[in-house]
N, C-alpha and C positions, 0 to 999 in steps of 0.2 A: 505494501499500500504505501503511495506518496506520502512524503514528511513535508509539512511545512516550516517556514522559519518561524518557531514559536514566540519568537522574541515582538513579533509585530501584531501578535495577538496581545500584548500587554499593552502596547500603545492607548492612550485615553483618545476616543473620540476621533475626528479630523484635524488636521494639522489647523492651525490657530487662522492663519490668513485665509483658507478656503472656508471655513465656519463664519467668518467674518463677511467675506463674499455674498456667501449662501443669505445672511439673516441682510444683507443691504439689497438683493436682489427680492427677496421676498418682501421687503417694506416698499420698494418702487412698485410691484406689481399691486400692492395694496393701498400704494396712494400714487397713481401715474400722475395726478395732477401737479404733484411736488417735485421741484428738483432735488436729484441725489449730490451730495457733493462729498465727492470721495478724498478724505483725508488720512486715510488709513496704510493703505500698502505705499511702499516707499519706492513708485513706481515715476518716471520722469514726464515731464509734461513737454518741456522745450523741445525743437526740432534739431536736428541731428547738423551741426557744424557745416556750413558750406563748404569749406575745403576739404572737410571731411568725405561727402559726398562726392563731391571731384573726383578725390580718390579712389572711392568705391567705382565710380563711373570709368576711370581709366582703366582698374584691374577688371572690370566687367569686360570690356572691350579686348585686353590681352587674353582673356578665357578664351574669346572667340577667332582666337588666331591660331596658326601652328607655330609660330616661334612662341609665343606668349603663353600658349597654354600648361595648366599645371595639373597633375593628379595629386596622389597623395603625397601631402606636407610634411614635413618631420614631426611628430608627435610633441615635441618640445616647442615647436615654433620655429618661425622662419629667423633666420639669423638677423635680418634687417630689423624686425619687430625687437629683438631680444638684445639688440645691442640699443635700438632708441630708448629701452626701458631703463638700461642700464646707465646711459649717459643722461638722462633727464631726470629721472625719479632718485639716482642714486648717487652719482659722481658730483650732481650738482650740490647734493650735502655731504662732501665729504666720506660716501660710501663706496670702496672698492668691491665691486663682483666680475664674476667670469658668467660669459655667456650660457656656460652648462648649469648654473646654478638658478637660472631662470626659466619656469615653465610656464608656457602660455596655454590658457583654458576658456572652455565655454561659459567661465562662470566663478565667482568666488563662493558662492552658494555650493556647487558641485565639489570643488575643492577641499571647503570645509568640511562635506561631509564625507568626501570619500578618502581624505587623508587616513581615515582610521584604517583602512585597510593595512598599513605599512606596521599596524601597532598590535599587540597580543590582546586578546580579550580580556585577561586579568589585570590588567593596567585600573590605578586607580584615576578616576577622574576628576577635575575639579572646574567647576562651571560659575561665573557670574550670577547672582540671582535679583532682579529680573535678567534673562538673555535672552538672545536671539535663539530661536526653540530649533534650528537646524542642529546646533552643535549636541542639544539633548536628544532629538527624536533618532540623530543616526547613531550615536550612542546606544543607543535603547534597540536599536533595529540588530546593532552587532554584538550585541549580549554583555555591555559593560557595564549599564545601568542598574540591573539589579530588577527588582519589581515595583510597580509603582501603587504607592499606597498613599491616600490622603493628599493627595497635590504632589509628591514627593517621591523619586527614583531611590529605593534603597542603598544603593552602591555607588551614587553620587556624593561629591562634597561640594555643598553649596555655599557660596559666598555671597552672604549679604550686601547688596549694595541700595543702601536706604538713605535718607535724609541724614541722619547720626553720623554715617560713613563718608557724608559728601557724595553719593551715589557712586563710588569709589570701592573696590573689594580689599579686604585685609587678607594678611597672607595666612594660608591655612594653618589651622592649629595641629593638624594631623598629617601623616606622609602622603604626598600624591605624585602621580607619574605622569600625566598631562593636563595641562593647565591652558584653558581657552580665555583668551581676554581679545577685547574689541574695543578699542579708542581712534576717533574719537568714539563713543559705544552707542549700540544701536541694542535698545530702546532708550534708554534715559538721556542721551545725549552729552554727558559727561566725559571728560578729557583729563588725561594723566601727564602730569611734567615728568620732566628728565627724570628730578630726581625721586618722585613714584616710580617710574619704571625701572631705574635703578636696582631698587628693591627687590622686585619680581625677578630681574636678570639674575642678581646674588642669589637671590632663594633658590633659584632652579637650578643656577651651577652648584650649590651646594649640595642638594638631593639628589642631583640627577634628572632632574624632572626636563619636558619638554614644553616650552611655551608654544602655544598656537595663535599666532598675532593676525588678527583682521584687523586691516588697516584700510577695509574700503572705502571709509569717508574722510581720508586724510586732506582730500581736495578743499574740505570745508574748514580747516582751521587757520585760524586768524590771529591767535595767540601765540608770538614768538618762543615762549617758553613751552609750547606743546610740541614734541617730537612728531615729523610725519613719519617715519619710521624707527622700529623699534632696535634696528642695527645702528642707529645714532648713539644708541647707551655700548659703549665695551663691554665686550665681551660675549653680547647676543648672538654672535652668530654661533658659538658653543652650543646653545639653548634654545633658538627660536627659529620658527618657521613662518614666512610670513606669504598674507594673502591681501591680492589687492584685485580691483575690480575697474575695467571702463565704464560701468554701468552707469552709476552716479557720477564721476566725473566728467564723462563725454555724452551721455545720455545714451549708453546701450543697450539699455535693458531688454529692447526687442532684437538685437544684434548679435549679443553673448560674446564678450571677449574679456579676459582677465588673464593673471597669470601668479603664480606663487613661488616663493624663493625658497631654495633649501640649499642652504650652505654646504661647503664640504666640508667644515670643521665639524659641524655637528654630526657626533657619533654616538650610538648608543647600543648596548648589548653586543660590542664588537663589530657592528656593521654602519655604514656610512649611509644615513638617511639618504641622500642624495641621490645614490644609485638603488635604494628600494623603490623611493618615488618614481624615478626613471623607467625602472622595470614593469610599475605597476600601470605608468601612461601607455606605453609603449605595448601592454597586453591589451588593455582596456579602454585608449582612448585611440582615437585617429587625426587629432588635431583639429584646428580653428581653420574655418576656409580661406584661402588666400585673399580673397575679397577683402573678409571682415579685417585681417590681419594688416593688409595696406592701410583700411580705414585708419584701425586703431594708430599706426605709424605716422599719420598725417595728425593725430590731435598733437604730436610732439612739434609740428611747425609752426612759424611763428604767426601764421594764421589762424591754425588750429589753437595754439594755445590763447590767443587773443578770444578766438570766438567760444569756447570752452569755458573761457576765466568768465564772460559774461555771464553765461548760462548760470555758473555757481553762484556768482554774485545775485544775480536775478534770485534763486532760490533763498539766501543768505537773506535778501531782504524782506521774503513771506516769513523767514524763521522768525526775524524779529519783529513784523508784523501780528505773529502769533503769539510770541513771549509777551510782547507789552499789552495785548489785547486782554490774555489770561489773567497776566497779574494785575492788571487794571480793574478785574474783574473779581478779586479777591482770592485766585487760586495761588497757591505754590508751584511754579514751575522751574524745571532744570533744563538745560541743555537750550539750543536755538542760537548759539554763540559761536560754537566752534563745530557745529553739527546740525544736518539739517533735521533733525527730531526734536520735539519738546516734550518734557514727560511732566505730566500736570496730575495734581493730587485731587482728588474729587472731594466735594463740599460735601460737609456735615457726615465725614466718617462713611459716607454713600462707597458700597459694594462696586469695583470697577464695572461689571456687567451693567447692574442697575443705571451708574452715570451713563455708559455705553448706549444702553436701551432709552434711557431719557431725552439725552441729546439726539439720537436718531429720530425717536418718535416726534418730538416737541418742533426739529428744524430742518431735519434731512441730511444731517452732517454724519459723514460715516469715520468714525475714531477706531483706535485698537482697544481693547479691555487691558488692562496691564496685567490682570491675573493671569493671561493667556501665554506670558512671559516667564513665570515662575510666580512661587510664594511668594515672594517680597514684592512682587507688582501687585498685589490686592490693593484696593483702594486707589488706582491711577489708570492712568488714560495714555495712551500716546498718538501724537499728531505729526504729521510728515508736511516738509515746507514744499514738497514736489508738484502741488496743485497749481494753478494757472493764478495771477495777482488777482483777477477781478472773483475767481471764487476764493481765494485765501480771505479776501477783504468781506466778502459776503458773509463767508463760515465765521469770523469772528465777530460780525454785526449780530447773526441771528443767535452765536453763544452770549454773546454780551445781554441779549435781551432776556436769555431766561434764567441767566446766571445773577 
């Protein structure tokens, strides 16, 4: 008889954002006369930069010629994009890397979930709480999370990120092997300084742990004391893997391109993790399309940098509008300054889902309940700045009326 992966049966309900989307769709069907304003999922609304579109067009025409056609590309990514990544995202910050340490992929979400393939299931995993659900769910699928009881997984080490901790995690009090960190943070929008990150690097090196560092939102950093890469911290190459994405930086949510850095210095259990990840990618991944990689390369051109930066500034202004409006309405908020997310505490000790439903039913604005990100997210909601300016302003006006 066929057996299934029983860990999937342990997962609670549907994926968070699928549940939110379903509830929003049900609301819209029941209220077709009301405009639905989505400020829940972190999907961008600004069009792809013109210079990036031109690069795609050129690459597409190349593919239609005998001389320019390309079939299977390198699983790790084309050399032209990997070199552009190193030159613009790392050398410019004083970080030296080899192209063999850069792995181009179809999304940071994919890489954050798939990286567990190279680790044993007996490892103890530590996650921030609240946390991006992918980190938790993929470890649960692999069998590292244990059993799900009363909103918690029995084998995960939760690191509460609350108002009392400044929405930043504290070092685990028990021994752990894998540590997920995300700064600027999703969902809280909090960001860690160099001094704060140095403590994590030192901790990981001391106990032999690996930091899985998600810096998908680094382009939104405005504070000069906030590092854009964990490799700005001395010693991080010996203990950290970094994930980056073009999704929020350049609007590639529908085009799918990202990359992961696995330094050669990072070794565990007698093995170089770079070699293990390379083996995994060569076996399970056929690479990102040539046309998309040429588009990603164009992000680093002078026009691409100027155009994509304009989109980021647009979203940061949206974030400022949200943060200002919710603060004026009396809510306690975090984020929105170095991140595109705003984390807001519900009034009158209201629960996350209750606040979500009240906002949706009274205004048609869709948010994300904080409880869906973990136990410490209860009593909060997350809003994104990726909507249009018109919808952002309208949503804040509607929320101001009910708050």
